[in-house]
PDB file of N, CA, C and O in Angstrom:
ATOM      1  N   MET A   1     -10.696  10.767   2.789  1.00  0.00           N
ATOM      2  CA  MET A   1     -10.426   9.269   2.703  1.00  0.00           C
ATOM      3  C   MET A   1      -9.613   9.212   1.672  1.00  0.00           C
ATOM      4  O   MET A   1      -9.640   9.890   0.645  1.00  0.00           O
ATOM      5  N   ILE A   2      -8.720   8.184   2.058  1.00  0.00           N
ATOM      6  CA  ILE A   2      -7.408   7.789   2.004  1.00  0.00           C
ATOM      7  C   ILE A   2      -7.476   7.153   0.580  1.00  0.00           C
ATOM      8  O   ILE A   2      -8.665   6.970   0.319  1.00  0.00           O
ATOM      9  N   SER A   3      -6.932   6.877  -0.115  1.00  0.00           N
ATOM     10  CA  SER A   3      -6.241   6.085  -1.347  1.00  0.00           C
ATOM     11  C   SER A   3      -5.111   5.519  -1.734  1.00  0.00           C
ATOM     12  O   SER A   3      -4.008   6.064  -1.777  1.00  0.00           O
ATOM     13  N   TYR A   4      -5.360   4.498  -1.999  1.00  0.00           N
ATOM     14  CA  TYR A   4      -3.591   3.460  -1.863  1.00  0.00           C
ATOM     15  C   TYR A   4      -3.581   3.522  -3.405  1.00  0.00           C
ATOM     16  O   TYR A   4      -2.951   2.663  -4.024  1.00  0.00           O
ATOM     17  N   ALA A   5      -4.334   4.621  -4.137  1.00  0.00           N
ATOM     18  CA  ALA A   5      -3.588   4.608  -5.575  1.00  0.00           C
ATOM     19  C   ALA A   5      -2.058   4.651  -6.249  1.00  0.00           C
ATOM     20  O   ALA A   5      -1.825   4.168  -7.357  1.00  0.00           O
ATOM     21  N   PRO A   6      -1.313   5.131  -5.631  1.00  0.00           N
ATOM     22  CA  PRO A   6      -0.273   5.399  -5.594  1.00  0.00           C
ATOM     23  C   PRO A   6       0.661   4.495  -5.141  1.00  0.00           C
ATOM     24  O   PRO A   6       1.851   4.430  -5.450  1.00  0.00           O
ATOM     25  N   LEU A   7      -0.179   3.571  -4.132  1.00  0.00           N
ATOM     26  CA  LEU A   7       0.521   2.432  -4.144  1.00  0.00           C
ATOM     27  C   LEU A   7       0.987   1.176  -4.990  1.00  0.00           C
ATOM     28  O   LEU A   7       2.051   0.564  -4.903  1.00  0.00           O
ATOM     29  N   TRP A   8      -0.212   0.927  -5.926  1.00  0.00           N
ATOM     30  CA  TRP A   8      -0.467   0.386  -6.398  1.00  0.00           C
ATOM     31  C   TRP A   8       0.434   0.785  -8.606  1.00  0.00           C
ATOM     32  O   TRP A   8       0.356   0.198  -9.686  1.00  0.00           O
ATOM     33  N   GLU A   9       1.260   2.293  -7.998  1.00  0.00           N
ATOM     34  CA  GLU A   9       1.690   2.963  -9.342  1.00  0.00           C
ATOM     35  C   GLU A   9       3.087   2.341  -9.081  1.00  0.00           C
ATOM     36  O   GLU A   9       3.773   1.729  -9.900  1.00  0.00           O
ATOM     37  N   THR A  10       3.428   2.660  -7.565  1.00  0.00           N
ATOM     38  CA  THR A  10       4.472   2.386  -7.101  1.00  0.00           C
ATOM     39  C   THR A  10       5.067   1.048  -7.003  1.00  0.00           C
ATOM     40  O   THR A  10       6.254   0.812  -6.777  1.00  0.00           O
ATOM     41  N   MET A  11       4.244   0.300  -7.170  1.00  0.00           N
ATOM     42  CA  MET A  11       4.344  -1.212  -7.408  1.00  0.00           C
ATOM     43  C   MET A  11       4.742  -1.491  -9.037  1.00  0.00           C
ATOM     44  O   MET A  11       5.788  -1.892  -9.548  1.00  0.00           O
ATOM     45  N   GLN A  12       3.970  -1.259  -9.380  1.00  0.00           N
ATOM     46  CA  GLN A  12       4.080  -0.982 -11.069  1.00  0.00           C
ATOM     47  C   GLN A  12       5.759  -0.345 -11.533  1.00  0.00           C
ATOM     48  O   GLN A  12       6.459  -1.041 -12.268  1.00  0.00           O
ATOM     49  N   GLU A  13       6.141   0.671 -11.149  1.00  0.00           N
ATOM     50  CA  GLU A  13       6.867   1.038 -11.515  1.00  0.00           C
ATOM     51  C   GLU A  13       8.355   0.559 -10.717  1.00  0.00           C
ATOM     52  O   GLU A  13       9.417   1.104 -11.019  1.00  0.00           O
ATOM     53  N   ARG A  14       8.301  -0.152 -10.031  1.00  0.00           N
ATOM     54  CA  ARG A  14       9.353  -0.877  -9.411  1.00  0.00           C
ATOM     55  C   ARG A  14       9.171  -2.510  -9.412  1.00  0.00           C
ATOM     56  O   ARG A  14       9.954  -3.300  -8.886  1.00  0.00           O
ATOM     57  N   ARG A  15       7.707  -2.911 -10.271  1.00  0.00           N
ATOM     58  CA  ARG A  15       8.088  -4.484 -10.527  1.00  0.00           C
ATOM     59  C   ARG A  15       7.775  -5.388  -9.695  1.00  0.00           C
ATOM     60  O   ARG A  15       8.231  -6.531  -9.644  1.00  0.00           O
ATOM     61  N   ALA A  16       6.569  -4.642  -8.660  1.00  0.00           N
ATOM     62  CA  ALA A  16       6.473  -5.415  -7.527  1.00  0.00           C
ATOM     63  C   ALA A  16       5.456  -6.270  -7.579  1.00  0.00           C
ATOM     64  O   ALA A  16       4.621  -5.686  -8.269  1.00  0.00           O
ATOM     65  N   THR A  17       4.892  -7.609  -7.170  1.00  0.00           N
ATOM     66  CA  THR A  17       3.624  -7.765  -7.128  1.00  0.00           C
ATOM     67  C   THR A  17       2.741  -7.640  -6.034  1.00  0.00           C
ATOM     68  O   THR A  17       3.008  -6.674  -5.319  1.00  0.00           O
ATOM     69  N   THR A  18       1.640  -8.409  -5.637  1.00  0.00           N
ATOM     70  CA  THR A  18       1.385  -8.466  -4.339  1.00  0.00           C
ATOM     71  C   THR A  18       2.080  -9.668  -3.920  1.00  0.00           C
ATOM     72  O   THR A  18       2.321  -9.745  -2.715  1.00  0.00           O
ATOM     73  N   TYR A  19       2.512 -10.778  -4.788  1.00  0.00           N
ATOM     74  CA  TYR A  19       3.673 -11.854  -4.010  1.00  0.00           C
ATOM     75  C   TYR A  19       4.660 -11.300  -3.291  1.00  0.00           C
ATOM     76  O   TYR A  19       4.855 -11.262  -2.076  1.00  0.00           O
ATOM     77  N   THR A  20       5.350 -10.811  -4.350  1.00  0.00           N
ATOM     78  CA  THR A  20       6.513  -9.657  -3.879  1.00  0.00           C
ATOM     79  C   THR A  20       6.054  -9.335  -1.783  1.00  0.00           C
ATOM     80  O   THR A  20       6.541  -9.674  -0.704  1.00  0.00           O
ATOM     81  N   LEU A  21       4.867  -8.506  -2.276  1.00  0.00           N
ATOM     82  CA  LEU A  21       4.420  -7.904  -0.876  1.00  0.00           C
ATOM     83  C   LEU A  21       4.272  -9.063   0.325  1.00  0.00           C
ATOM     84  O   LEU A  21       4.724  -8.667   1.399  1.00  0.00           O
ATOM     85  N   GLN A  22       3.816 -10.193   0.341  1.00  0.00           N
ATOM     86  CA  GLN A  22       3.771 -11.006   0.849  1.00  0.00           C
ATOM     87  C   GLN A  22       4.962 -11.737   1.247  1.00  0.00           C
ATOM     88  O   GLN A  22       5.080 -11.898   2.462  1.00  0.00           O
ATOM     89  N   VAL A  23       6.206 -12.390   0.230  1.00  0.00           N
ATOM     90  CA  VAL A  23       7.023 -12.780   0.432  1.00  0.00           C
ATOM     91  C   VAL A  23       8.111 -11.883   1.174  1.00  0.00           C
ATOM     92  O   VAL A  23       8.711 -12.299   2.165  1.00  0.00           O
ATOM     93  N   LYS A  24       8.306 -10.726   0.668  1.00  0.00           N
ATOM     94  CA  LYS A  24       9.958  -9.764   1.204  1.00  0.00           C
ATOM     95  C   LYS A  24       8.889  -9.428   2.770  1.00  0.00           C
ATOM     96  O   LYS A  24       9.250  -9.747   3.903  1.00  0.00           O
ATOM     97  N   GLY A  25       7.663  -8.783   2.460  1.00  0.00           N
ATOM     98  CA  GLY A  25       7.217  -7.981   3.648  1.00  0.00           C
ATOM     99  C   GLY A  25       6.644  -8.882   4.624  1.00  0.00           C
ATOM    100  O   GLY A  25       6.521  -8.430   5.762  1.00  0.00           O
ATOM    101  N   ASN A  26       6.219 -10.231   4.370  1.00  0.00           N
ATOM    102  CA  ASN A  26       5.423 -10.525   5.155  1.00  0.00           C
ATOM    103  C   ASN A  26       3.961  -9.521   5.016  1.00  0.00           C
ATOM    104  O   ASN A  26       3.527  -9.166   6.112  1.00  0.00           O
ATOM    105  N   ILE A  27       3.416  -9.186   4.177  1.00  0.00           N
ATOM    106  CA  ILE A  27       2.595  -8.663   4.063  1.00  0.00           C
ATOM    107  C   ILE A  27       0.603  -9.852   4.058  1.00  0.00           C
ATOM    108  O   ILE A  27       0.263 -10.498   3.067  1.00  0.00           O
ATOM    109  N   SER A  28      -0.085  -9.795   5.098  1.00  0.00           N
ATOM    110  CA  SER A  28      -0.890 -11.212   4.974  1.00  0.00           C
ATOM    111  C   SER A  28      -1.734 -10.987   3.188  1.00  0.00           C
ATOM    112  O   SER A  28      -1.561 -10.272   2.201  1.00  0.00           O
ATOM    113  N   SER A  29      -2.395 -11.772   3.496  1.00  0.00           N
ATOM    114  CA  SER A  29      -3.584 -12.134   1.876  1.00  0.00           C
ATOM    115  C   SER A  29      -4.675 -11.326   2.277  1.00  0.00           C
ATOM    116  O   SER A  29      -5.396 -10.918   1.366  1.00  0.00           O
ATOM    117  N   SER A  30      -4.981 -10.978   3.532  1.00  0.00           N
ATOM    118  CA  SER A  30      -6.464 -10.093   4.392  1.00  0.00           C
ATOM    119  C   SER A  30      -5.410  -8.312   3.984  1.00  0.00           C
ATOM    120  O   SER A  30      -5.895  -7.241   3.619  1.00  0.00           O
ATOM    121  N   THR A  31      -4.188  -8.595   4.199  1.00  0.00           N
ATOM    122  CA  THR A  31      -3.823  -7.324   4.582  1.00  0.00           C
ATOM    123  C   THR A  31      -4.004  -6.532   3.302  1.00  0.00           C
ATOM    124  O   THR A  31      -4.411  -5.380   3.149  1.00  0.00           O
ATOM    125  N   ILE A  32      -3.536  -7.582   2.278  1.00  0.00           N
ATOM    126  CA  ILE A  32      -4.027  -7.003   0.737  1.00  0.00           C
ATOM    127  C   ILE A  32      -5.201  -7.046   0.412  1.00  0.00           C
ATOM    128  O   ILE A  32      -5.525  -5.998  -0.148  1.00  0.00           O
ATOM    129  N   ARG A  33      -6.131  -7.875   0.508  1.00  0.00           N
ATOM    130  CA  ARG A  33      -7.603  -7.800   0.008  1.00  0.00           C
ATOM    131  C   ARG A  33      -7.737  -6.151   0.405  1.00  0.00           C
ATOM    132  O   ARG A  33      -8.076  -5.203  -0.304  1.00  0.00           O
ATOM    133  N   ARG A  34      -7.214  -6.221   2.242  1.00  0.00           N
ATOM    134  CA  ARG A  34      -8.061  -4.508   2.432  1.00  0.00           C
ATOM    135  C   ARG A  34      -7.343  -3.299   1.626  1.00  0.00           C
ATOM    136  O   ARG A  34      -7.980  -2.294   1.308  1.00  0.00           O
ATOM    137  N   LEU A  35      -5.824  -3.486   1.287  1.00  0.00           N
ATOM    138  CA  LEU A  35      -5.674  -2.694   0.922  1.00  0.00           C
ATOM    139  C   LEU A  35      -6.007  -1.962  -0.936  1.00  0.00           C
ATOM    140  O   LEU A  35      -5.682  -0.891  -1.447  1.00  0.00           O
ATOM    141  N   LYS A  36      -6.920  -3.388  -1.567  1.00  0.00           N
ATOM    142  CA  LYS A  36      -7.533  -3.720  -2.865  1.00  0.00           C
ATOM    143  C   LYS A  36      -8.680  -2.829  -2.676  1.00  0.00           C
ATOM    144  O   LYS A  36      -9.043  -2.078  -3.580  1.00  0.00           O
ATOM    145  N   ALA A  37      -9.338  -2.888  -1.398  1.00  0.00           N
ATOM    146  CA  ALA A  37     -10.635  -2.876  -1.405  1.00  0.00           C
ATOM    147  C   ALA A  37     -10.598  -1.527  -0.958  1.00  0.00           C
ATOM    148  O   ALA A  37     -11.685  -0.963  -1.085  1.00  0.00           O
ATOM    149  N   GLY A  38      -9.589  -0.756  -0.423  1.00  0.00           N
ATOM    150  CA  GLY A  38      -9.652   0.979   0.046  1.00  0.00           C
ATOM    151  C   GLY A  38      -9.821   0.645   1.731  1.00  0.00           C
ATOM    152  O   GLY A  38     -10.588   1.471   2.226  1.00  0.00           O
ATOM    153  N   ASP A  39      -9.415  -0.139   2.527  1.00  0.00           N
ATOM    154  CA  ASP A  39     -10.032  -0.009   3.359  1.00  0.00           C
ATOM    155  C   ASP A  39      -8.658  -0.214   4.660  1.00  0.00           C
ATOM    156  O   ASP A  39      -7.637  -0.889   4.530  1.00  0.00           O
ATOM    157  N   SER A  40      -9.076   0.606   5.852  1.00  0.00           N
ATOM    158  CA  SER A  40      -7.845   1.092   6.887  1.00  0.00           C
ATOM    159  C   SER A  40      -6.955   0.132   6.974  1.00  0.00           C
ATOM    160  O   SER A  40      -7.376  -1.005   6.760  1.00  0.00           O
ATOM    161  N   VAL A  41      -5.660   0.287   7.268  1.00  0.00           N
ATOM    162  CA  VAL A  41      -4.633  -0.751   7.570  1.00  0.00           C
ATOM    163  C   VAL A  41      -3.938   0.293   8.278  1.00  0.00           C
ATOM    164  O   VAL A  41      -4.028   1.519   8.353  1.00  0.00           O
ATOM    165  N   SER A  42      -2.986  -0.899   8.927  1.00  0.00           N
ATOM    166  CA  SER A  42      -2.389  -0.354  10.492  1.00  0.00           C
ATOM    167  C   SER A  42      -1.177   0.844   9.818  1.00  0.00           C
ATOM    168  O   SER A  42      -1.012   1.013   8.610  1.00  0.00           O
ATOM    169  N   THR A  43      -0.486   1.519  10.812  1.00  0.00           N
ATOM    170  CA  THR A  43       0.745   2.438  10.268  1.00  0.00           C
ATOM    171  C   THR A  43       1.612   1.340  10.033  1.00  0.00           C
ATOM    172  O   THR A  43       2.358   1.377   9.054  1.00  0.00           O
ATOM    173  N   ASN A  44       1.613  -0.205  11.257  1.00  0.00           N
ATOM    174  CA  ASN A  44       2.635  -1.143  10.858  1.00  0.00           C
ATOM    175  C   ASN A  44       2.716  -1.580   9.631  1.00  0.00           C
ATOM    176  O   ASN A  44       3.692  -2.278   9.358  1.00  0.00           O
ATOM    177  N   THR A  45       1.840  -1.321   8.706  1.00  0.00           N
ATOM    178  CA  THR A  45       1.205  -2.290   7.244  1.00  0.00           C
ATOM    179  C   THR A  45       2.476  -1.151   6.998  1.00  0.00           C
ATOM    180  O   THR A  45       3.698  -1.289   6.940  1.00  0.00           O
ATOM    181  N   LEU A  46       1.450   0.194   6.869  1.00  0.00           N
ATOM    182  CA  LEU A  46       2.271   1.597   6.031  1.00  0.00           C
ATOM    183  C   LEU A  46       3.984   1.044   5.787  1.00  0.00           C
ATOM    184  O   LEU A  46       4.573   0.805   4.733  1.00  0.00           O
ATOM    185  N   ASP A  47       4.509   0.958   7.357  1.00  0.00           N
ATOM    186  CA  ASP A  47       6.093   1.128   7.806  1.00  0.00           C
ATOM    187  C   ASP A  47       6.753  -0.044   6.390  1.00  0.00           C
ATOM    188  O   ASP A  47       7.460   0.036   5.385  1.00  0.00           O
ATOM    189  N   ALA A  48       6.177  -0.789   6.947  1.00  0.00           N
ATOM    190  CA  ALA A  48       6.501  -2.166   5.952  1.00  0.00           C
ATOM    191  C   ALA A  48       6.470  -1.917   4.690  1.00  0.00           C
ATOM    192  O   ALA A  48       7.446  -1.760   3.957  1.00  0.00           O
ATOM    193  N   LEU A  49       5.349  -1.875   4.405  1.00  0.00           N
ATOM    194  CA  LEU A  49       5.191  -1.023   2.106  1.00  0.00           C
ATOM    195  C   LEU A  49       6.265  -0.679   2.013  1.00  0.00           C
ATOM    196  O   LEU A  49       7.109  -1.473   1.598  1.00  0.00           O
ATOM    197  N   CYS A  50       6.666   0.844   2.428  1.00  0.00           N
ATOM    198  CA  CYS A  50       7.568   1.493   2.953  1.00  0.00           C
ATOM    199  C   CYS A  50       8.905   1.045   2.453  1.00  0.00           C
ATOM    200  O   CYS A  50       9.623   1.358   1.504  1.00  0.00           O
ATOM    201  N   LYS A  51       8.962   0.315   3.305  1.00  0.00           N
ATOM    202  CA  LYS A  51      10.409  -0.670   3.809  1.00  0.00           C
ATOM    203  C   LYS A  51      10.742  -1.541   2.098  1.00  0.00           C
ATOM    204  O   LYS A  51      11.770  -1.567   1.422  1.00  0.00           O
ATOM    205  N   ILE A  52       9.638  -2.044   1.906  1.00  0.00           N
ATOM    206  CA  ILE A  52       9.431  -3.091   0.762  1.00  0.00           C
ATOM    207  C   ILE A  52       9.872  -2.634  -0.505  1.00  0.00           C
ATOM    208  O   ILE A  52      10.625  -3.114  -1.352  1.00  0.00           O
ATOM    209  N   LEU A  53       9.149  -1.480  -0.417  1.00  0.00           N
ATOM    210  CA  LEU A  53       9.426  -0.732  -1.906  1.00  0.00           C
ATOM    211  C   LEU A  53      10.633   0.446  -1.749  1.00  0.00           C
ATOM    212  O   LEU A  53      10.760   1.101  -2.783  1.00  0.00           O
ATOM    213  N   SER A  54      11.234   0.704  -1.024  1.00  0.00           N
ATOM    214  CA  SER A  54      11.741   1.879  -0.589  1.00  0.00           C
ATOM    215  C   SER A  54      11.463   3.080  -0.966  1.00  0.00           C
ATOM    216  O   SER A  54      12.177   3.804  -1.661  1.00  0.00           O
ATOM    217  N   CYS A  55      10.450   3.315  -0.533  1.00  0.00           N
ATOM    218  CA  CYS A  55       9.555   4.614  -0.467  1.00  0.00           C
ATOM    219  C   CYS A  55       9.526   5.287   0.151  1.00  0.00           C
ATOM    220  O   CYS A  55      10.456   5.323   0.956  1.00  0.00           O
ATOM    221  N   THR A  56       8.348   6.419   0.255  1.00  0.00           N
ATOM    222  CA  THR A  56       7.775   7.683   1.861  1.00  0.00           C
ATOM    223  C   THR A  56       6.532   7.243   1.411  1.00  0.00           C
ATOM    224  O   THR A  56       6.141   7.091   0.254  1.00  0.00           O
ATOM    225  N   ILE A  57       5.892   7.034   2.596  1.00  0.00           N
ATOM    226  CA  ILE A  57       4.231   7.326   2.450  1.00  0.00           C
ATOM    227  C   ILE A  57       3.690   8.175   1.326  1.00  0.00           C
ATOM    228  O   ILE A  57       2.652   7.768   0.805  1.00  0.00           O
ATOM    229  N   ASN A  58       4.145   9.122   0.939  1.00  0.00           N
ATOM    230  CA  ASN A  58       3.780   9.864  -0.185  1.00  0.00           C
ATOM    231  C   ASN A  58       3.470   8.749  -1.720  1.00  0.00           C
ATOM    232  O   ASN A  58       2.652   9.036  -2.594  1.00  0.00           O
ATOM    233  N   ASP A  59       4.195   7.705  -1.721  1.00  0.00           N
ATOM    234  CA  ASP A  59       4.103   6.788  -2.899  1.00  0.00           C
ATOM    235  C   ASP A  59       3.235   5.984  -2.509  1.00  0.00           C
ATOM    236  O   ASP A  59       2.808   5.254  -3.403  1.00  0.00           O
ATOM    237  N   ILE A  60       2.673   5.790  -1.198  1.00  0.00           N
ATOM    238  CA  ILE A  60       1.897   4.622  -0.956  1.00  0.00           C
ATOM    239  C   ILE A  60       0.152   5.111  -0.698  1.00  0.00           C
ATOM    240  O   ILE A  60      -0.836   4.555  -1.178  1.00  0.00           O
ATOM    241  N   ILE A  61       0.186   6.197   0.120  1.00  0.00           N
ATOM    242  CA  ILE A  61      -1.495   6.616   0.164  1.00  0.00           C
ATOM    243  C   ILE A  61      -1.249   8.228  -0.051  1.00  0.00           C
ATOM    244  O   ILE A  61      -0.312   8.971   0.240  1.00  0.00           O
ATOM    245  N   GLU A  62      -2.483   8.423  -0.677  1.00  0.00           N
ATOM    246  CA  GLU A  62      -2.747   9.895  -0.500  1.00  0.00           C
ATOM    247  C   GLU A  62      -4.031  10.369   0.014  1.00  0.00           C
ATOM    248  O   GLU A  62      -4.885   9.520   0.271  1.00  0.00           O
ATOM    249  N   TYR A  63      -4.358  11.946   0.251  1.00  0.00           N
ATOM    250  CA  TYR A  63      -5.855  11.797   1.303  1.00  0.00           C
ATOM    251  C   TYR A  63      -6.536  12.464   0.128  1.00  0.00           C
ATOM    252  O   TYR A  63      -5.981  13.277  -0.611  1.00  0.00           O
ATOM    253  N   LEU A  64      -8.003  11.977   0.000  1.00  0.00           N
ATOM    254  CA  LEU A  64      -8.964  12.849  -0.654  1.00  0.00           C
ATOM    255  C   LEU A  64      -9.993  13.560  -0.211  1.00  0.00           C
ATOM    256  O   LEU A  64     -10.999  12.852  -0.247  1.00  0.00           O
ATOM    257  N   PRO A  65     -10.245  14.753   0.239  1.00  0.00           N
ATOM    258  CA  PRO A  65     -11.159  15.288   0.704  1.00  0.00           C
ATOM    259  C   PRO A  65     -12.759  14.167   0.190  1.00  0.00           C
ATOM    260  O   PRO A  65     -13.182  13.318  -0.593  1.00  0.00           O
ATOM    261  N   ASP A  66     -12.934  14.646   0.839  1.00  0.00           N
ATOM    262  CA  ASP A  66     -14.436  14.234   0.627  1.00  0.00           C
ATOM    263  C   ASP A  66     -15.379  14.888   0.076  1.00  0.00           C
ATOM    264  O   ASP A  66     -15.939  15.690   0.823  1.00  0.00           O
ATOM    265  N   LYS A  67     -15.761  14.825  -1.006  1.00  0.00           N
ATOM    266  CA  LYS A  67     -17.090  15.552  -1.788  1.00  0.00           C
ATOM    267  C   LYS A  67     -18.364  16.156  -1.455  1.00  0.00           C
ATOM    268  O   LYS A  67     -19.136  15.253  -1.778  1.00  0.00           O
ATOM    269  N   GLU A  68     -19.030  17.039  -1.047  1.00  0.00           N
ATOM    270  CA  GLU A  68     -19.460  17.380   0.030  1.00  0.00           C
ATOM    271  C   GLU A  68     -21.168  17.812  -0.760  1.00  0.00           C
ATOM    272  O   GLU A  68     -22.080  18.247  -0.058  1.00  0.00           O
TER     273      GLU A  68
END
């Protein structure tokens, strides 16, 4: 499972809001809702988030293995 927990931590560290993502990165509100819900997003979105926040992909997502 992919988790976006690192994204919210990175945003907090950089004092960025979802409004910042929408204005600076042209990230749609529906994409932000998908991120909050833990749904999949495109690699283009992940690329844009890295650019907006000046970070790496590890600062945006993490892989959590399924519990069996």
